[in-house]
C-alpha positions as a printed Julia matrix, in Angstrom:
301×3 Matrix{Float64}:
  3.73  -43.12  -56.99
  0.6   -41.0   -56.52
 -0.39  -37.62  -57.93
  0.69  -34.65  -55.81
 -0.3   -30.97  -55.96
  1.51  -28.72  -58.41
  0.71  -25.07  -57.86
  0.39  -23.94  -61.47
 -1.12  -20.63  -60.33
  2.32  -19.48  -59.16
  4.77  -21.76  -60.98
  4.66  -20.06  -64.4
  5.89  -23.32  -65.9
  5.15  -24.82  -69.33
  1.96  -26.7   -70.11
  1.61  -30.33  -69.12
  3.32  -30.16  -65.74
  2.54  -32.87  -63.17
  3.72  -33.68  -59.69
  4.01  -36.98  -57.86
  4.37  -38.19  -54.3
  7.34  -40.52  -53.93
  7.8   -42.68  -50.86
 11.43  -43.26  -49.93
 12.58  -46.6   -48.47
 12.59  -45.04  -44.99
  8.94  -44.0   -45.37
  9.54  -40.28  -45.95
  7.39  -38.76  -48.7
  9.0   -36.32  -51.12
  7.55  -34.55  -54.15
  8.72  -34.74  -57.75
  7.53  -32.23  -60.36
  7.91  -32.89  -64.08
  7.43  -30.51  -66.98
  7.67  -31.98  -70.5
  9.23  -30.37  -73.56
  7.04  -28.01  -75.55
  5.14  -28.76  -78.75
  6.35  -31.12  -81.44
 10.04  -30.51  -80.97
 12.18  -33.62  -80.83
 13.06  -34.5   -77.26
 16.65  -33.55  -76.5
 16.79  -35.01  -73.0
 15.74  -34.29  -69.43
 17.16  -31.78  -66.96
 17.39  -32.96  -63.35
 17.01  -29.8   -61.28
 18.31  -30.22  -57.72
 17.07  -27.2   -55.71
 18.74  -25.5   -52.78
 17.8   -25.37  -49.11
 14.36  -23.82  -48.47
 13.36  -24.23  -52.13
 10.47  -26.02  -53.83
  9.58  -27.16  -57.33
  7.4   -24.19  -58.34
 10.31  -21.8   -57.93
 11.8   -23.3   -61.08
  8.71  -23.09  -63.27
 10.22  -20.3   -65.44
 13.42  -22.33  -65.86
 11.32  -25.33  -66.93
  9.6   -23.12  -69.51
 12.97  -22.06  -70.93
 14.15  -25.66  -71.18
 10.83  -26.85  -72.63
 11.11  -24.31  -75.44
 14.51  -25.79  -76.31
 13.26  -29.38  -76.37
 14.18  -30.46  -72.84
 11.89  -31.82  -70.17
 12.72  -30.97  -66.56
 12.15  -32.46  -63.15
 12.52  -30.7   -59.81
 12.31  -32.23  -56.36
 11.1   -31.11  -52.96
 13.77  -32.63  -50.73
 12.68  -34.09  -47.41
 12.14  -31.3   -44.91
 11.13  -28.6   -47.4
  8.52  -27.63  -49.94
  5.49  -29.83  -49.34
  7.58  -32.95  -48.79
  7.44  -34.46  -45.3
  8.96  -32.06  -42.78
 11.45  -33.88  -40.59
 11.4   -31.66  -37.49
  8.47  -31.07  -35.16
  8.78  -27.36  -35.96
  7.68  -27.36  -39.6
  9.5   -24.09  -40.36
 12.86  -25.48  -39.22
 15.25  -26.64  -41.94
 16.3   -30.01  -40.57
 17.6   -33.38  -41.73
 18.7   -36.31  -39.59
 21.64  -37.22  -41.84
 22.96  -35.73  -45.08
 23.02  -39.25  -46.54
 19.23  -39.06  -46.39
 19.34  -36.67  -49.33
 20.98  -39.43  -51.36
 18.05  -41.67  -50.43
 15.88  -38.95  -51.98
 18.09  -38.9   -55.1
 17.86  -42.67  -55.5
 14.08  -42.52  -55.14
 13.87  -39.73  -57.71
 16.04  -41.61  -60.2
 13.97  -44.77  -59.81
 10.89  -42.7   -60.66
 12.61  -41.02  -63.61
 13.27  -44.52  -64.97
  9.7   -45.63  -64.24
  8.32  -42.6   -66.11
 10.72  -43.38  -68.96
 11.72  -39.72  -69.27
 13.75  -38.91  -72.39
 17.51  -39.4   -72.21
 20.18  -38.16  -71.94
 19.96  -36.66  -68.47
 21.65  -33.45  -67.39
 22.13  -32.28  -63.81
 21.62  -28.72  -62.61
 22.41  -28.27  -58.93
 21.79  -24.98  -57.14
 23.24  -24.14  -53.71
 22.51  -27.11  -51.4
 21.37  -28.95  -54.51
 24.91  -28.5   -55.78
 26.22  -30.24  -52.67
 23.7   -33.06  -53.02
 24.4   -33.23  -56.75
 28.17  -33.46  -56.38
 27.8   -36.32  -53.9
 25.39  -38.0   -56.33
 27.96  -37.66  -59.14
 30.49  -39.43  -56.93
 27.85  -42.16  -56.59
 27.59  -42.45  -60.4
 24.47  -40.41  -61.06
 23.69  -41.29  -64.71
 24.02  -37.86  -66.36
 25.95  -36.75  -69.43
 26.99  -33.4   -67.97
 26.44  -31.2   -64.93
 25.88  -27.5   -64.34
 26.2   -25.95  -60.91
 24.81  -22.61  -59.78
 26.38  -21.14  -56.63
 27.02  -24.67  -55.3
 27.17  -25.15  -51.55
 30.62  -26.69  -51.41
 31.36  -24.65  -48.31
 29.24  -22.77  -45.77
 29.41  -18.99  -45.9
 30.94  -18.16  -42.51
 33.51  -15.6   -41.44
 36.93  -17.24  -41.0
 36.99  -16.62  -37.26
 33.5   -18.15  -36.9
 34.32  -21.41  -38.65
 35.98  -23.26  -35.71
 33.29  -21.92  -33.39
 30.54  -23.17  -35.71
 32.19  -26.59  -35.97
 32.56  -26.93  -32.2
 29.18  -25.6   -31.12
 27.22  -27.41  -33.81
 28.97  -30.71  -33.04
 28.39  -30.36  -29.3
 24.73  -29.45  -29.69
 24.14  -32.13  -32.33
 25.9   -34.82  -30.28
 24.93  -33.97  -26.72
 22.1   -31.47  -26.86
 19.06  -30.73  -28.96
 20.14  -30.64  -32.59
 16.72  -29.4   -33.67
 17.4   -25.95  -32.23
 17.61  -23.08  -34.7
 21.18  -22.29  -35.74
 22.57  -19.06  -34.24
 22.09  -15.87  -36.27
 19.27  -17.4   -38.33
 15.53  -16.76  -38.2
 12.51  -19.01  -38.04
 10.8   -17.11  -40.86
 11.68  -17.57  -44.52
 14.23  -15.1   -45.87
 12.13  -13.98  -48.84
  9.17  -13.37  -46.53
 10.94  -10.95  -44.19
 13.93   -9.43  -46.0
 13.59   -6.16  -47.94
 14.48   -6.22  -51.62
 17.16   -3.58  -51.17
 20.52   -5.28  -50.55
 18.96   -8.76  -50.4
 21.43  -11.61  -50.93
 19.49  -13.51  -53.6
 18.85  -11.38  -56.68
 19.13   -7.9   -58.12
 15.97   -8.42  -60.19
 12.89   -6.88  -58.5
 10.53   -8.88  -60.71
 12.06  -12.2   -59.68
 12.02  -11.11  -56.04
  8.31  -10.31  -56.35
  7.76  -13.66  -58.1
  9.22  -15.55  -55.13
  7.22  -13.46  -52.66
  3.96  -14.09  -54.54
  4.53  -17.82  -54.35
  4.9   -17.79  -50.58
  1.94  -15.46  -50.07
 -0.28  -17.73  -52.16
  1.11  -20.96  -50.67
  2.71  -20.31  -47.26
  3.05  -24.07  -46.76
  6.04  -23.88  -49.13
  7.98  -21.59  -46.79
 10.94  -22.69  -44.69
 13.03  -20.8   -42.15
 16.58  -21.15  -40.9
 18.5   -24.42  -40.53
 18.8   -26.52  -37.4
 22.07  -26.89  -35.54
 22.2   -30.51  -36.73
 21.76  -29.41  -40.34
 24.63  -26.93  -39.91
 26.96  -29.55  -38.42
 26.1   -32.13  -41.08
 26.53  -29.55  -43.86
 29.96  -28.55  -42.54
 30.95  -32.22  -42.37
 29.63  -33.04  -45.85
 31.25  -30.06  -47.57
 34.57  -30.84  -45.88
 34.34  -34.42  -47.15
 33.54  -33.29  -50.69
 36.5   -30.9   -50.62
 38.82  -33.85  -49.93
 37.4   -35.95  -52.78
 38.82  -35.56  -56.31
 36.19  -34.28  -58.78
 34.45  -36.89  -60.94
 35.26  -37.28  -64.64
 32.22  -35.57  -66.12
 31.89  -32.36  -68.16
 30.92  -29.59  -65.77
 30.13  -25.89  -65.93
 29.83  -23.92  -62.69
 28.4   -20.42  -62.33
 29.23  -18.25  -59.32
 28.0   -14.7   -58.77
 30.71  -12.1   -58.26
 28.59  -10.71  -55.4
 27.85  -14.11  -53.81
 27.21  -13.78  -50.04
 25.5   -17.04  -49.04
 27.81  -19.94  -49.9
 31.55  -19.87  -49.35
 33.24  -18.97  -52.64
 36.79  -20.19  -51.96
 35.82  -23.9   -51.93
 34.06  -23.45  -55.29
 37.23  -22.03  -56.82
 39.33  -24.83  -55.32
 37.07  -27.63  -56.52
 36.9   -26.21  -60.02
 40.68  -25.71  -60.19
 41.01  -29.49  -59.93
 38.06  -30.41  -62.17
 39.82  -31.62  -65.3
 36.78  -31.36  -67.54
 35.2   -28.38  -65.81
 34.92  -24.62  -66.22
 34.11  -21.93  -63.66
 32.29  -18.79  -64.81
 32.2   -15.87  -62.36
 29.15  -13.79  -63.27
 29.59  -10.02  -62.84
 27.12   -8.18  -60.6
 25.27  -11.39  -59.72
 24.07  -12.53  -56.32
 23.22  -16.08  -55.21
 20.24  -16.85  -57.47
 21.93  -16.68  -60.87
 18.96  -18.33  -62.62
 16.74  -15.61  -61.11
 18.96  -12.64  -61.73
 18.3    -9.75  -64.12
 17.38  -10.85  -67.68
 20.83  -10.23  -69.17
 22.39  -12.51  -66.55
 19.76  -15.23  -66.99
 20.41  -15.18  -70.72
 23.88  -16.62  -70.06
């Protein structure tokens, strides 16, 4: 475990943040950021923040500051293939992974480091978007947390109904018999925040948070990531279908879903939560995908 860069100039996190390079058993290097609780408050535990696709630790600096003020430390991870972790594809802007199980290798490596750092217990999971998919699989693998919160979890891919069988077929064929590192259809090589206008964007209704994300990528373009590969799409479809068939784990869970969500499929979220015995689904009015980066009144929830 070696020190890694943490871009404090754009993170807006609490004092005392550090980042580390972690080497996974397969040799891939990922990055772990840790922000401690603030001041002399008694430690109340540690939040394990599992980010979504294209994301990076600094994006959650403000969230870490909120948790720190309440007595919680927080870690966030750059999954393989994004942030400044090792990029898996030759094209460094392509969102690619060889196997979705590789993300669980990342989780195991992160948890070993959390133990090595002796971060305060209990642990609480927050999984956003793809991090919600990775987090749910980790819960099925007995991730040692007391409770979980999901934000717009990717428990299904946001595709039109008529496109779903086409996406399954084409992604499987290209992954199995072609070049799975091609960019998925209808996606772009550039990062969404870098090229999309604020008006009618699918992430947030808060112009200040939109500008915050843009500033980060202007200052540190190496954090940017574009659209997913065909292999990523196929593996994501397969993983979310598998999770949908698996009964929810027995852990207290709260899931937030924006009423205006347009990125992940919403029906699978409703179905999973209907069967989660110790879980609650909160549909947030007038919220897009990034609920933790929505307008202040929404974030206050």
